C-alpha positions as CSV (number, residue, x, y, z in Angstrom):
1,X,-17.5,-24.0,20.8
2,X,-14.4,-26.0,20.1
3,X,-12.2,-24.0,17.8
4,X,-9.7,-26.1,15.9
5,X,-7.9,-23.2,14.3
6,X,-6.7,-19.9,15.8
7,X,-5.5,-17.2,13.4
8,X,-3.7,-13.9,13.9
9,X,-5.6,-11.1,12.3
10,X,-3.9,-7.7,11.9
11,X,-5.8,-4.4,11.1
12,X,-5.7,-0.8,12.1
13,X,-7.8,1.0,14.8
14,X,-9.2,3.3,12.0
15,X,-13.1,3.2,11.8
16,X,-13.1,1.7,8.3
17,X,-11.2,-1.4,9.6
18,X,-12.9,-1.8,13.0
19,X,-16.2,-1.4,11.1
20,X,-15.3,-4.4,8.8
21,X,-14.0,-6.7,11.6
22,X,-16.3,-5.9,14.5
23,X,-18.7,-8.7,13.9
24,X,-15.9,-11.2,13.2
25,X,-13.8,-10.5,16.3
26,X,-16.7,-10.0,18.6
27,X,-18.5,-13.1,17.5
28,X,-21.6,-11.3,16.3
29,X,-21.5,-13.8,13.4
30,X,-20.8,-17.5,13.6
31,X,-17.1,-18.0,12.9
32,X,-17.4,-21.8,12.7
33,X,-14.2,-23.5,13.8
34,X,-12.1,-20.4,13.6
35,X,-10.9,-18.2,16.5
36,X,-9.3,-14.9,15.6
37,X,-6.6,-13.1,17.6
38,X,-7.0,-9.4,16.6
39,X,-3.8,-7.4,16.5
40,X,-4.4,-3.7,16.1
41,X,-1.5,-1.6,14.8
42,X,-1.0,1.3,12.5
43,X,-0.9,0.3,8.9
44,X,2.9,1.1,8.4
45,X,3.7,-1.4,11.2
46,X,1.4,-4.0,9.5
47,X,3.1,-3.2,6.2
48,X,6.5,-3.9,7.8
49,X,5.3,-7.1,9.3
50,X,3.9,-8.3,6.0
51,X,7.4,-8.2,4.5
52,X,8.3,-10.6,7.2
53,X,5.2,-12.8,6.8
54,X,4.4,-12.3,10.4
55,X,0.6,-12.6,10.5
56,X,-1.9,-15.2,9.2
57,X,-4.4,-12.6,7.9
58,X,-3.5,-8.9,7.6
59,X,-4.6,-5.5,6.4
60,X,-1.9,-3.9,4.3
61,X,-1.2,-1.1,1.8
62,X,-1.1,-2.2,-1.8
63,X,2.6,-1.3,-2.3
64,X,3.5,-3.5,0.8
65,X,1.3,-6.2,-0.7
66,X,3.2,-6.0,-4.0
67,X,6.5,-6.3,-2.0
68,X,5.3,-9.4,-0.2
69,X,3.6,-11.3,-3.0
70,X,5.8,-14.3,-2.2
71,X,4.2,-14.4,1.3
72,X,0.6,-13.2,0.8
73,X,-2.4,-13.6,-1.5
74,X,-5.1,-11.0,-1.7
75,X,-8.6,-11.9,-0.5
76,X,-11.8,-10.8,-2.4
77,X,-13.3,-9.1,0.7
78,X,-12.1,-6.2,2.9
79,X,-10.3,-4.1,0.4
80,X,-10.4,-0.3,0.3
81,X,-10.7,1.1,-3.2
82,X,-12.5,4.2,-4.2
83,X,-13.1,7.3,-6.2
84,X,-12.3,10.7,-4.8
85,X,-10.5,9.1,-1.8
86,X,-7.0,9.8,-2.7
87,X,-4.2,11.5,-0.7
88,X,-3.9,15.3,-0.9
89,X,-0.7,17.3,-1.4
90,X,-1.0,20.3,0.8
91,X,1.1,23.3,1.9
92,X,0.7,26.5,3.9
93,X,0.3,28.6,0.7
94,X,-0.3,28.0,-3.0
95,X,2.9,26.5,-4.6
96,X,3.1,26.0,-8.4
97,X,3.4,22.4,-9.3
98,X,6.7,22.9,-11.2
99,X,8.3,23.9,-7.9
100,X,7.4,20.8,-6.0
101,X,10.4,18.7,-7.1
102,X,12.9,21.0,-5.3
103,X,11.0,21.2,-2.0
104,X,10.9,19.1,1.2
105,X,7.9,16.8,1.3
106,X,6.5,15.0,4.4
107,X,4.9,11.7,3.5
108,X,3.3,8.8,5.4
109,X,5.3,5.5,5.3
110,X,7.4,4.4,2.4
111,X,5.2,1.4,1.7
112,X,2.0,3.4,1.5
113,X,-0.2,4.0,-1.5
114,X,0.1,7.7,-0.7
115,X,3.9,7.5,-1.4
116,X,3.3,5.5,-4.7
117,X,0.6,8.0,-5.9
118,X,2.9,10.9,-5.0
119,X,5.7,9.2,-7.0
120,X,3.3,8.7,-9.9
121,X,2.6,12.5,-10.1
122,X,6.1,13.7,-9.1
123,X,8.7,11.0,-10.0
124,X,11.6,13.5,-9.7
125,X,10.8,14.8,-6.2
126,X,13.4,13.3,-4.0
127,X,13.5,15.4,-0.8
128,X,11.1,13.1,1.0
129,X,10.7,12.7,4.7
130,X,8.7,9.9,6.1
131,X,6.7,10.2,9.3
132,X,3.5,9.2,11.0
133,X,0.5,10.3,8.9
134,X,-0.9,12.2,12.0
135,X,2.2,14.4,12.3
136,X,2.3,15.7,8.8
137,X,0.1,18.8,9.1
138,X,2.1,19.8,12.1
139,X,5.4,19.3,10.3
140,X,4.3,21.7,7.5
141,X,3.0,24.3,10.0
142,X,6.3,24.3,11.8
143,X,8.3,24.6,8.6
144,X,9.9,21.1,8.9
145,X,8.7,20.5,5.3
146,X,7.2,22.8,2.7
147,X,4.7,20.2,1.5
148,X,2.9,17.2,2.9
149,X,0.8,14.3,1.7
150,X,-2.2,13.7,3.9
151,X,-4.5,10.7,4.2
152,X,-7.3,9.5,6.5
153,X,-9.2,11.9,8.6
154,X,-6.8,14.8,7.9
155,X,-8.5,15.4,4.6
156,X,-11.5,16.6,6.6
157,X,-9.4,18.9,8.9
158,X,-6.5,20.5,7.0
159,X,-8.5,23.6,5.9
160,X,-9.4,24.4,9.5
161,X,-5.7,24.8,10.1
162,X,-5.3,27.2,7.3
163,X,-3.5,24.8,5.0
164,X,-4.2,24.7,1.2
165,X,-4.5,21.9,-1.3
166,X,-1.8,21.9,-4.1
167,X,-3.0,18.7,-5.8
168,X,-5.5,15.9,-5.2
169,X,-3.2,12.9,-6.0
170,X,-6.2,10.6,-6.2
171,X,-7.9,12.8,-8.9
172,X,-4.7,12.9,-10.8
173,X,-4.5,9.1,-10.7
174,X,-8.1,8.7,-11.8
175,X,-7.8,11.2,-14.7
176,X,-4.7,9.4,-16.0
177,X,-5.7,5.8,-15.5
178,X,-9.5,5.9,-15.5
179,X,-9.6,3.3,-12.6
180,X,-10.4,3.7,-8.9
181,X,-7.6,4.1,-6.4
182,X,-6.6,0.9,-4.6
183,X,-5.6,2.0,-1.1
184,X,-5.3,-1.2,0.9
185,X,-6.5,-4.8,1.1
186,X,-6.7,-7.9,3.3
187,X,-4.3,-10.6,2.5
188,X,-3.9,-14.2,3.7
189,X,-0.5,-15.9,4.4
190,X,0.4,-18.3,1.7
191,X,1.4,-20.9,4.3
192,X,-2.4,-21.3,5.1
193,X,-4.3,-24.0,3.2
194,X,-6.2,-22.2,0.3
195,X,-9.4,-23.8,1.7
196,X,-8.8,-21.9,5.0
197,X,-8.1,-18.6,3.2
198,X,-11.4,-19.0,1.3
199,X,-13.4,-19.7,4.5
200,X,-11.8,-16.6,6.1
201,X,-12.6,-14.5,3.0
202,X,-16.3,-15.5,3.3
203,X,-16.3,-14.7,7.0
204,X,-14.9,-11.2,6.4
205,X,-17.6,-10.7,3.8
206,X,-20.3,-11.8,6.3
207,X,-18.8,-9.5,9.0
208,X,-19.0,-6.6,6.7
209,X,-22.5,-7.4,5.6
210,X,-23.5,-7.6,9.2
211,X,-22.1,-4.1,9.8
212,X,-23.7,-2.6,6.7
213,X,-27.0,-4.1,7.9
214,X,-26.9,-2.0,11.0
215,X,-25.4,1.2,9.6
216,X,-25.5,4.2,10.2
217,X,-25.3,3.0,13.8
218,X,-21.7,3.0,14.8
219,X,-20.8,-0.1,16.9
220,X,-19.1,0.5,20.4
221,X,-16.0,-1.4,19.1
222,X,-15.5,1.3,16.4
223,X,-16.0,4.1,18.9
224,X,-13.7,2.5,21.4
225,X,-10.7,2.6,19.0
226,X,-11.2,5.9,17.3
227,X,-10.2,8.0,20.3
228,X,-11.2,11.7,19.9
229,X,-13.0,11.4,16.6
230,X,-16.6,12.6,16.5
231,X,-19.2,10.1,15.3
232,X,-19.7,12.3,12.3
233,X,-16.0,12.0,11.3
234,X,-16.2,8.2,12.0
235,X,-19.1,7.9,9.5
236,X,-17.3,10.0,6.9
237,X,-14.4,7.7,7.3
238,X,-16.5,4.6,6.8
239,X,-18.4,6.2,3.9
240,X,-15.2,7.0,2.1
241,X,-13.3,3.8,2.5
242,X,-15.9,1.0,2.8
243,X,-18.0,0.4,-0.3
244,X,-19.0,-2.3,-2.8
245,X,-15.4,-3.0,-3.6
246,X,-14.9,-3.9,0.1
247,X,-17.6,-6.6,-0.1
248,X,-16.2,-8.1,-3.3
249,X,-13.3,-6.8,-5.4
250,X,-14.9,-7.9,-8.6
251,X,-13.5,-7.5,-12.1
252,X,-13.2,-3.7,-11.9
253,X,-11.4,-3.9,-8.5
254,X,-9.0,-6.5,-9.7
255,X,-8.3,-4.4,-12.8
256,X,-7.5,-1.3,-10.6
257,X,-5.1,-3.4,-8.5
258,X,-3.4,-4.7,-11.6
259,X,-3.0,-1.1,-12.9
260,X,-1.4,0.0,-9.7
261,X,0.9,-3.0,-9.8
262,X,2.0,-2.1,-13.3
263,X,2.8,1.5,-12.1
264,X,4.6,0.0,-9.0
265,X,6.8,-2.2,-11.2
266,X,7.8,0.7,-13.4
267,X,9.5,2.5,-10.5
268,X,13.1,1.5,-10.2
269,X,13.3,2.9,-6.7
270,X,10.8,0.3,-5.5
271,X,12.4,-3.1,-5.6
272,X,10.0,-5.9,-6.6
273,X,10.0,-9.6,-6.5
274,X,8.7,-10.9,-9.9
275,X,5.3,-12.5,-9.5
276,X,2.9,-12.8,-12.3
277,X,-0.2,-10.8,-11.5
278,X,-2.5,-13.9,-11.9
279,X,-1.1,-15.3,-8.7
280,X,-1.9,-12.1,-6.7
281,X,-5.6,-12.9,-6.1
282,X,-7.2,-15.7,-4.2
283,X,-8.9,-17.8,-6.9
């Protein structure tokens, strides 16, 4: 087919992302006159690029999205929101919460929702070290940090390493705000025609519906990128992060994103460009 538009599309190699985009990038659905150039990177790299407006369509953490509101608009499809999916604060032994502020904490990237949720629970903890999410458990075990915030598949493995949970930051957020946790979304560059962004949004939804229609079969594309993960862990990953909010944010999803934005704006350490929240979402 003759494509008259080629778009860069950034997402992570994690099973939840490859699950969503498999049908789209591998042409299992009709993408009309769009051709996509997939760029797979870890989410912190994508977050960094978003601040530069580098890609046409990109997966990003919500704090990175809030920082790049002048460059991106949030699509209705492809977001990761959920209940019981939050980051966990862990250590090698039980530590009372009141001691947390004085200790060294290993965290995934500065633009991650994990950092924002940690900040929400412990605004005065300032001995933070940022590192790759996959290196955090190791850093605690080697004594490079007393505490760590873990995300992704590490929430299924930390106990096997003898580590203990100090606080579920997601539960803390849900108890206080009564809304699901917005982790990440898919955004379109504001330089694109809104008509184009809308078409892409519908294609992402179709791609996801295609994947759900064949689930629990895990597509080869998902397996190919998830390295040493067992199929069971891949499914856990998909079950945790891909749900009805991913198909369509809806009122409840938008409300949760707006709540997180409010919290984000209240944090002086996180510089923000002022954008009214009505302009955040693709209409």
